[in-house]
NUDREN-991833 format. One record per atom (N, C-alpha, C): residue in one letter; x, y, z. Coordinates in steps of 0.05 Angstrom, whole numbers, m for minus. Atoms other than C-alpha are relative to their C-alpha. Layout:
N
   residuo        X        Y        Z
         A        X        Y        Z
...
***
This chain:
132
   residuo        X        Y        Z
         X        8      m22       19
         X      272    m1536     2422
         X       21       21        0
         X      m20      m21        2
         X      322    m1487     2395
         X       m7       18      m24
         X        2      m20       21
         X      316    m1424     2354
         X       23       19        3
         X      m24      m17       m1
         X      376    m1382     2337
         X       m1       21      m22
         X       m1      m22       19
         X      375    m1314     2303
         X       29        7       m6
         X      m27       m8        8
         X      436    m1293     2264
         X       m1       18      m24
         X       m1      m18       23
         X      458    m1245     2210
         X        0       29        6
         X       m1      m28       m8
         X      457    m1181     2249
         X       28       12       m4
         X      m25      m14        3
         X      511    m1129     2245
         X       m4       30       m1
         X        0      m29        3
         X      529    m1056     2234
         X       m3        7      m30
         X        4       m7       28
         X      503    m1025     2170
         X       m8       30       m1
         X        7      m28        3
         X      495     m954     2144
         X      m30        3       m7
         X       28       m6        8
         X      427     m922     2135
         X       m3       m4      m30
         X        5        6       27
         X      397     m946     2070
         X       11      m27       m9
         X      m12       26        7
         X      435    m1012     2072
         X      m19      m23        5
         X       16       24       m2
         X      410    m1083     2076
         X       14      m21       17
         X       m9       24      m14
         X      417    m1144     2120
         X      m20      m22       m4
         X       18       22        0
         X      388    m1213     2118
         X        4      m16       26
         X       m1       16      m24
         X      372    m1246     2184
         X      m10      m28       m5
         X        9       28        2
         X      364    m1321     2192
         X       m8       m9       28
         X        9       13      m25
         X      327    m1360     2245
         X        1      m30       m6
         X       m3       28        3
         X      351    m1431     2247
         X      m11      m15       24
         X       15       14      m21
         X      312    m1482     2286
         X        5      m29        2
         X       m1       29       m4
         X      311    m1552     2314
         X      m17       m8       24
         X       14       10      m24
         X      273    m1596     2362
         X      m30        1       m2
         X       29        1        3
         X      203    m1587     2335
         X       m7       m2      m30
         X        8        4       28
         X      163    m1599     2271
         X       m3       28      m13
         X       m2      m27        9
         X      183    m1535     2237
         X      m24        9      m18
         X       20       m8       19
         X      132    m1536     2181
         X      m28        5       13
         X       26       m3      m13
         X       74    m1539     2231
         X       m2       26       16
         X       m1      m24      m17
         X       95    m1474     2265
         X        2       26      m16
         X       m4      m27       10
         X       86    m1402     2248
         X       25       12       14
         X      m24      m12      m11
         X      149    m1361     2258
         X       m3       30       m2
         X        2      m29       m1
         X      153    m1288     2278
         X       27       12        7
         X      m23      m16       m8
         X      207    m1236     2283
         X       m9       23       18
         X        5      m22      m18
         X      208    m1187     2340
         X       26       16        3
         X      m24      m15       m6
         X      256    m1132     2360
         X       m5       16       25
         X        2      m16      m24
         X      272    m1094     2422
         X       24       19        1
         X      m20      m20       m2
         X      310    m1029     2425
         X        4        8       29
         X       m5       m7      m27
         X      342    m1004     2489
         X      m21       19       11
         X       20      m17      m13
         X      290     m975     2536
         X      m28       m2      m12
         X       27        3       13
         X      232     m997     2492
         X      m11      m28        3
         X       12       26       m2
         X      183    m1054     2494
         X        6      m16      m26
         X       m3       18       24
         X      190    m1114     2448
         X      m23        5      m19
         X       21       m4       20
         X      152    m1103     2384
         X        2      m21      m22
         X        1       19       22
         X      130    m1149     2329
         X        8       13      m26
         X      m10      m10       25
         X      163    m1140     2262
         X      m15      m13      m24
         X       12       15       22
         X      136    m1195     2217
         X       m5      m28        9
         X        4       28       m6
         X      109    m1265     2217
         X       m9      m14      m26
         X        8       16       23
         X       95    m1322     2168
         X      m13      m25       11
         X       16       23      m10
         X       44    m1377     2176
         X       13      m27       m8
         X      m11       28        3
         X       56    m1452     2177
         X      m13      m14      m24
         X       11       16       21
         X       41    m1506     2127
         X      m27      m12        7
         X       26       11       m8
         X      m19    m1529     2167
         X      m21       21        2
         X       20      m22        0
         X      m53    m1462     2164
         X      m16       m1      m25
         X       16       m1       25
         X     m111    m1454     2116
         X       12       21      m19
         X      m14      m19       17
         X      m69    m1396     2089
         X       30       m4        5
         X      m29        6       m4
         X       m1    m1429     2088
         X       17       20      m13
         X      m19      m20       11
         X       56    m1381     2078
         X      m10       29        1
         X       10      m28       m2
         X       14    m1319     2094
         X       20       16       17
         X      m19      m17      m14
         X       55    m1261     2119
         X      m14       25       11
         X        9      m26      m12
         X       43    m1200     2163
         X       24       17        7
         X      m22      m18       m6
         X       86    m1139     2174
         X      m10       23       17
         X        5      m25      m14
         X       88    m1081     2222
         X        0       22      m20
         X        1      m23       18
         X       70    m1016     2188
         X       27       13       m4
         X      m26      m14        1
         X      139     m989     2203
         X       20      m14      m19
         X      m19       14       17
         X      173    m1042     2159
         X      m12       m9      m26
         X       13        8       25
         X      122    m1054     2104
         X       14       13      m24
         X      m13      m10       24
         X      154    m1048     2036
         X       30        0        2
         X      m29        1       m3
         X      224    m1053     2065
         X       10      m28        8
         X       m8       26      m10
         X      227    m1121     2099
         X      m17      m22      m13
         X       14       23       12
         X      209    m1189     2070
         X        7      m25       16
         X       m4       25      m15
         X      199    m1252     2110
         X       m5      m24      m19
         X        4       24       16
         X      206    m1321     2079
         X        9      m24       17
         X       m7       24      m15
         X      214    m1393     2102
         X        8      m22      m19
         X       m9       23       15
         X      250    m1455     2077
         X       m5      m24       19
         X        7       22      m18
         X      216    m1515     2109
         X       21      m23       m1
         X      m20       21        2
         X      270    m1563     2084
         X       24        7       17
         X      m23       m9      m17
         X      324    m1522     2120
         X       m8        8       28
         X       10       m8      m27
         X      279    m1507     2180
         X       10       28        8
         X      m11      m27       m3
         X      298    m1435     2172
         X      m19       21      m10
         X       15      m23        9
         X      262    m1369     2167
         X       19       23       m4
         X      m18      m22        6
         X      294    m1308     2136
         X      m16       27        2
         X       11      m26        1
         X      282    m1234     2144
         X       19       18      m16
         X      m16      m18       17
         X      308    m1192     2087
         X       m7       28        7
         X        5      m27       m8
         X      315    m1121     2110
         X       15       19      m18
         X      m11      m19       18
         X      326    m1067     2059
         X       m7       29        9
         X        5      m28       m7
         X      328     m991     2063
         X       m1        5       30
         X       m1       m1      m30
         X      348     m996     2136
         X        2       29        9
         X        0      m26      m12
         X      338     m936     2180
         X       12       m2       29
         X      m11        1      m28
         X      371     m917     2247
         X      m21      m10       20
         X       21        9      m19
         X      304     m931     2281
         X       m5      m30       m1
         X        2       30        1
         X      310    m1004     2260
         X       21      m13       19
         X      m20       10      m18
         X      368    m1011     2309
         X      m13      m13       24
         X       12       16      m21
         X      349    m1065     2359
         X       13      m27        1
         X       m5       29        0
         X      361    m1136     2380
         X      m24      m14      m12
         X       21       14       15
         X      321    m1181     2334
         X       m2      m28       10
         X        5       27      m10
         X      290    m1245     2359
         X      m20      m14      m18
         X       20       15       13
         X      252    m1301     2327
         X      m15      m18       20
         X       17       17      m18
         X      196    m1342     2359
         X      m18      m17      m17
         X       17       20       15
         X      152    m1401     2339
         X      m25       m6       16
         X       25        8      m13
         X       81    m1421     2354
         X      m17      m17      m19
         X       17       18       16
         X       35    m1477     2329
         X      m29       10        2
         X       27      m12       m1
         X      m29    m1438     2313
         X      m22      m18      m10
         X       21       17       10
         X      m65    m1492     2276
         X      m11       10      m27
         X       11       m4       26
         X     m111    m1489     2216
         X      m12       28       m5
         X       16      m23        5
         X     m153    m1427     2226
         X       15       27        4
         X      m14      m25       m5
         X     m101    m1376     2247
         X       26        0      m17
         X      m25       m1       16
         X      m43    m1352     2204
         X       24        4       19
         X      m21       m5      m18
         X        6    m1319     2251
         X       m6       26       15
         X        4      m25      m15
         X       13    m1261     2299
         X       27       13        6
         X      m24      m15       m8
         X       63    m1206     2314
         X       m3       10       28
         X        2       m7      m28
         X       40    m1201     2386
         X       15      m20       16
         X      m17       19      m14
         X       92    m1232     2431
         X      m15      m17       20
         X       14       16      m20
         X       40    m1257     2481
         X       m9      m27      m11
         X       10       25       12
         X       19    m1311     2432
         X       22      m21       m1
         X      m23       19        4
         X       88    m1344     2433
         X        9      m10       27
         X       m8       13      m25
         X      105    m1393     2488
         X       29        6        6
         X      m27       m7       m9
         X      167    m1380     2529
         X       22      m19      m10
         X      m20       20        9
         X      201    m1444     2505
         X        7        3      m29
         X       m4       m2       29
         X      198    m1422     2433
         X       11       27       m9
         X      m14      m25        7
         X      241    m1360     2432
         X       29       m6       m3
         X      m28        3        3
         X      311    m1356     2407
         X       16       23       11
         X      m18      m22       m7
         X      370    m1314     2427
         X        1       20      m23
         X        1      m21       21
         X      373    m1249     2390
         X       26        6      m14
         X      m23      m10       15
         X      419    m1217     2341
         X       m2       30       m2
         X        0      m29       m1
         X      440    m1144     2344
         X        1       11      m28
         X       m1      m15       25
         X      424    m1099     2285
         X        4       30        8
         X       m5      m28       m5
         X      454    m1029     2287
         X        2       14      m27
         X        0      m15       25
         X      440     m979     2233
         X       10       28        6
         X      m11      m26       m5
         X      483     m917     2232
         X      m10       20      m20
         X       11      m21       17
         X      460     m851     2204
         X       22       13      m17
***
């Protein structure tokens, strides 16, 4: 199982970045994917998630209040990749961003709580730095 976040970088406040989470080693379409972030000295927090194809609400999305209206999550099952489009970035968005996967099944969409994601299904992060 491999997940790899990429696309981070340095951007000015108000700018945009698109993160990618590329995966391998598991049936991608059966898994919900979530983005998390962790800033120095802070706990890991959920940013967004998207449900799997086997969910009764396939493709459903959730967002943290802090990013609603600015970030958009999407997935391409053919490419086994999830994207996080981040617009109107703020300095407080500065963090290492991680993606994680979990097979929730039919009745659950996805979660932005990190406890729901098994340790084997986390990728290495990508740094996002937003300057003021």
